[in-house]
N, C-alpha and C positions, 0 to 999 in steps of 0.2 A: 503494500500499500504506500502511496505517495503522499507526502505532506500538501495539505490543501490551504490555500490562503483565502481567506473570506474577505468580503468587500470593507469590512470594518477593521482590517488589518490583523484578526485573530487567525491563529493557525490551527489546523486540526491535524495532530500529530500522530501517528502510529505508536503504540506502547509495545516494545518487544515483549514477547512471551518470557515470562520469569523462569528461571532454572529450577528445575525440582530435585530434590535430593532425596534419595532413598535410603531409609536407615534401618540397619539390622535390629535396631531396639523396638520392643513391641511397645505401643502407646497405651496408656491406661484411659484415655479420652474415651467417652462414649461415643458410638457412631453417630448420633444426633449432632454432635458438636463438630464434627470433621467439615472440612472445606468443600468436600464433594458436592457437586449440584450448584455451587455459588458461582454465577457469571462473573468472570472478570473482565472489566473494560478493556477494549482493544485500541482505544484512541484517547487522546487528551486535547482539550481545548486551552490553548495558550494565548494570552493577550498580551500586548506590548508591556513591558516592566516585569512580568513574571519570570521567575527563574527558568533558565533554558530557552526563553523566546529567542533571543538574539542568535543563538546556535541554530536554532530550528529555522529561522528566517534564512541563515546563510546556507543551510541546507536545501530550503525551498529553492532559492535562487540557483544554487547549482543543479537541482533537477530541471529548472527551466531550459537549460543548455548544459548537459553533461560533458560535452567535448569541450568546453571552454578552457583555456588555460588558466592557471592559477592568477588570482588578483594582483594586480600591480598598480600602485598609486603613483600618478606623476604630479608635479607642481601645478601644471595647468589644469589637469583633470580634477585635482583636489579644490583648486580656487573655484572652478566652475560648478563643482559639487556643493560647496559651501553657500555659493550664490543661490543656487537651485533649491537648497534645503531652507535657507533663510526667507527666499521669496514663498515657498509654500506656507512656512510657518505663520508669515505675516499676512497671507492672503485671507481676507474675509470669508471667501468661498472655497478656499483649500485648493487653489486651482494648479495642479500638478503639471497638466498639459501646457497652460500658459506659462508657467515658470521655466519648462524646457525649451520653448521656443527660440530663447535667444542663446542657447547653448552651442558653441561652435563644434564641440567634439562630445558628442553624447556618449561614446564608447569610453573615453577616458574619464569622464564623470562618473559613468556606471562603475567602472573599475575602482575608482576611487572609494565610492561608497560600498562595494564589496569588500574592499581591504579593510574599511572601518569595522563592518558587521564581523568580519573573520577575527579581529581582535577582541572581541567580546565586550562586556558591559563598560570595561575601563577605557577602552579604545572610543567607544560611542560617547562616554562622558568627556574624554579629552576633545573629541571632534566637535562636541556641542560648545565646549569653552572656546574653542578655535573660532567657531562660527560667531560666536557672541563677539568675540575681539575683533575679528575682520568685518563683520556686518554691522555691529552696534546691537545694543539691548541686552537682555538677561540670557544666559545659557537655558537651553530647554532641558527638562528632566530626560534622562536616558530613555524612558519608556515611550516619551512623545518623539524624541529624536529618531529612535528606532523605527516607530510606526511611519514617520514621514520618509525614512530611508526605503523602507519598504514599498511604499506607494510609489515613489520615484523609479525604484528597480522595475516594479510591475509596469508602470508606464513606458520605460525603456524597452522592456522585453515584448511589447506589443507589435 
Protein backbone atom coordinates (compact mmCIF):
# COMPACT_ATOMS: atom_id res chain seq x y z
CA UNK A 1 0.00 0.00 0.00
CA UNK A 2 1.22 3.47 -0.81
CA UNK A 3 1.04 6.63 1.26
CA UNK A 4 -1.96 8.76 0.29
CA UNK A 5 -1.85 12.55 0.61
CA UNK A 6 -5.25 14.12 1.31
CA UNK A 7 -6.31 17.61 0.21
CA UNK A 8 -5.94 18.91 3.79
CA UNK A 9 -2.28 17.82 3.85
CA UNK A 10 -2.84 14.79 6.06
CA UNK A 11 -1.22 11.52 5.05
CA UNK A 12 -2.74 8.05 5.20
CA UNK A 13 0.25 5.86 6.02
CA UNK A 14 0.34 2.05 6.02
CA UNK A 15 1.33 0.46 9.31
CA UNK A 16 3.75 -2.43 8.85
CA UNK A 17 2.53 -5.68 10.32
CA UNK A 18 4.03 -6.22 13.77
CA UNK A 19 6.42 -9.01 14.48
CA UNK A 20 5.09 -11.96 16.36
CA UNK A 21 7.29 -13.84 18.78
CA UNK A 22 6.35 -17.38 19.63
CA UNK A 23 7.13 -18.38 23.16
CA UNK A 24 7.83 -21.81 24.52
CA UNK A 25 6.32 -20.72 27.82
CA UNK A 26 2.67 -21.52 28.38
CA UNK A 27 0.56 -18.57 29.39
CA UNK A 28 -1.80 -18.55 32.30
CA UNK A 29 -4.08 -15.96 30.67
CA UNK A 30 -7.58 -17.14 29.98
CA UNK A 31 -8.40 -17.62 26.32
CA UNK A 32 -11.00 -14.83 26.45
CA UNK A 33 -8.23 -12.32 27.29
CA UNK A 34 -6.09 -13.23 24.30
CA UNK A 35 -5.63 -10.81 21.41
CA UNK A 36 -7.01 -13.26 18.87
CA UNK A 37 -9.86 -11.86 16.87
CA UNK A 38 -8.89 -8.26 17.62
CA UNK A 39 -8.58 -6.32 14.40
CA UNK A 40 -5.35 -4.35 14.22
CA UNK A 41 -5.39 -1.13 12.15
CA UNK A 42 -3.45 -1.29 8.90
CA UNK A 43 -3.18 2.47 8.33
CA UNK A 44 -2.64 5.62 10.33
CA UNK A 45 -3.69 9.18 9.52
CA UNK A 46 -0.88 11.69 10.15
CA UNK A 47 -1.39 15.45 10.25
CA UNK A 48 1.34 18.10 9.86
CA UNK A 49 3.17 18.44 13.16
CA UNK A 50 2.62 14.86 14.30
CA UNK A 51 5.57 12.58 14.90
CA UNK A 52 6.60 10.84 11.70
CA UNK A 53 4.77 13.27 9.41
CA UNK A 54 7.91 14.78 7.86
CA UNK A 55 9.36 11.38 7.13
CA UNK A 56 6.06 10.15 5.68
CA UNK A 57 5.79 13.26 3.49
CA UNK A 58 9.32 12.70 2.17
CA UNK A 59 8.39 9.07 1.45
CA UNK A 60 5.15 10.15 -0.28
CA UNK A 61 7.14 12.57 -2.44
CA UNK A 62 9.54 9.78 -3.40
CA UNK A 63 6.57 7.57 -4.35
CA UNK A 64 5.44 10.22 -6.83
CA UNK A 65 8.63 9.71 -8.83
CA UNK A 66 10.63 6.70 -7.60
CA UNK A 67 13.30 7.14 -10.29
CA UNK A 68 14.18 10.64 -9.08
CA UNK A 69 17.79 11.12 -8.01
CA UNK A 70 18.47 12.06 -4.38
CA UNK A 71 17.47 15.63 -3.54
CA UNK A 72 20.19 18.24 -3.91
CA UNK A 73 19.67 21.81 -2.79
CA UNK A 74 21.22 24.66 -4.77
CA UNK A 75 21.47 28.26 -3.56
CA UNK A 76 19.17 29.58 -6.29
CA UNK A 77 16.68 26.74 -5.80
CA UNK A 78 16.61 27.33 -2.07
CA UNK A 79 16.11 31.07 -2.54
CA UNK A 80 13.18 30.54 -4.90
CA UNK A 81 11.76 27.89 -2.57
CA UNK A 82 11.88 30.37 0.30
CA UNK A 83 10.06 32.96 -1.83
CA UNK A 84 7.35 30.47 -2.78
CA UNK A 85 6.81 29.20 0.77
CA UNK A 86 6.61 32.77 2.08
CA UNK A 87 4.18 33.78 -0.68
CA UNK A 88 1.91 30.82 0.08
CA UNK A 89 2.05 31.50 3.83
CA UNK A 90 1.15 35.17 3.30
CA UNK A 91 -1.51 34.54 0.64
CA UNK A 92 -5.03 35.04 2.03
CA UNK A 93 -6.36 32.30 -0.27
CA UNK A 94 -3.29 30.03 0.10
CA UNK A 95 -2.59 30.25 -3.65
CA UNK A 96 0.16 27.71 -4.36
CA UNK A 97 -0.15 27.87 -8.16
CA UNK A 98 0.04 31.66 -8.08
CA UNK A 99 3.15 31.58 -5.92
CA UNK A 100 4.83 29.21 -8.38
CA UNK A 101 4.14 31.29 -11.49
CA UNK A 102 7.19 33.55 -10.94
CA UNK A 103 9.60 30.68 -10.26
CA UNK A 104 12.36 30.44 -12.86
CA UNK A 105 13.54 26.93 -12.01
CA UNK A 106 10.73 24.91 -10.48
CA UNK A 107 12.84 21.75 -10.48
CA UNK A 108 15.56 23.39 -8.35
CA UNK A 109 12.93 24.81 -5.99
CA UNK A 110 11.32 21.40 -5.59
CA UNK A 111 14.68 19.78 -4.94
CA UNK A 112 15.46 22.38 -2.28
CA UNK A 113 12.15 21.66 -0.54
CA UNK A 114 12.71 17.91 -0.77
CA UNK A 115 16.13 18.42 0.77
CA UNK A 116 14.52 20.28 3.69
CA UNK A 117 12.02 17.46 4.26
CA UNK A 118 14.65 14.76 4.20
CA UNK A 119 16.44 16.56 7.02
CA UNK A 120 13.45 16.07 9.31
CA UNK A 121 11.87 18.40 11.84
CA UNK A 122 15.06 20.27 12.76
CA UNK A 123 15.72 20.99 9.10
CA UNK A 124 12.15 22.27 8.63
CA UNK A 125 12.50 24.49 11.71
CA UNK A 126 15.82 25.89 10.44
CA UNK A 127 14.29 26.51 7.01
CA UNK A 128 11.39 28.36 8.65
CA UNK A 129 13.87 30.60 10.50
CA UNK A 130 15.77 31.18 7.26
CA UNK A 131 12.56 32.14 5.41
CA UNK A 132 11.62 34.58 8.18
CA UNK A 133 15.06 36.21 8.04
CA UNK A 134 15.07 36.46 4.24
CA UNK A 135 11.43 37.40 3.65
CA UNK A 136 10.47 39.09 6.91
CA UNK A 137 7.89 38.16 9.48
CA UNK A 138 7.87 35.48 12.13
CA UNK A 139 9.01 31.90 11.53
CA UNK A 140 6.17 29.49 10.87
CA UNK A 141 5.75 26.53 13.22
CA UNK A 142 7.29 23.38 11.76
CA UNK A 143 3.92 21.70 11.16
CA UNK A 144 2.65 24.67 9.13
CA UNK A 145 5.89 24.90 7.17
CA UNK A 146 5.77 21.17 6.44
CA UNK A 147 2.17 21.41 5.23
CA UNK A 148 3.05 24.25 2.84
CA UNK A 149 6.07 22.34 1.56
CA UNK A 150 3.82 19.36 0.85
CA UNK A 151 1.32 21.54 -1.00
CA UNK A 152 4.08 23.11 -3.12
CA UNK A 153 5.56 19.71 -3.97
CA UNK A 154 2.11 18.35 -4.87
CA UNK A 155 1.56 21.32 -7.21
CA UNK A 156 5.00 20.89 -8.78
CA UNK A 157 4.31 17.21 -9.44
CA UNK A 158 1.10 17.94 -11.39
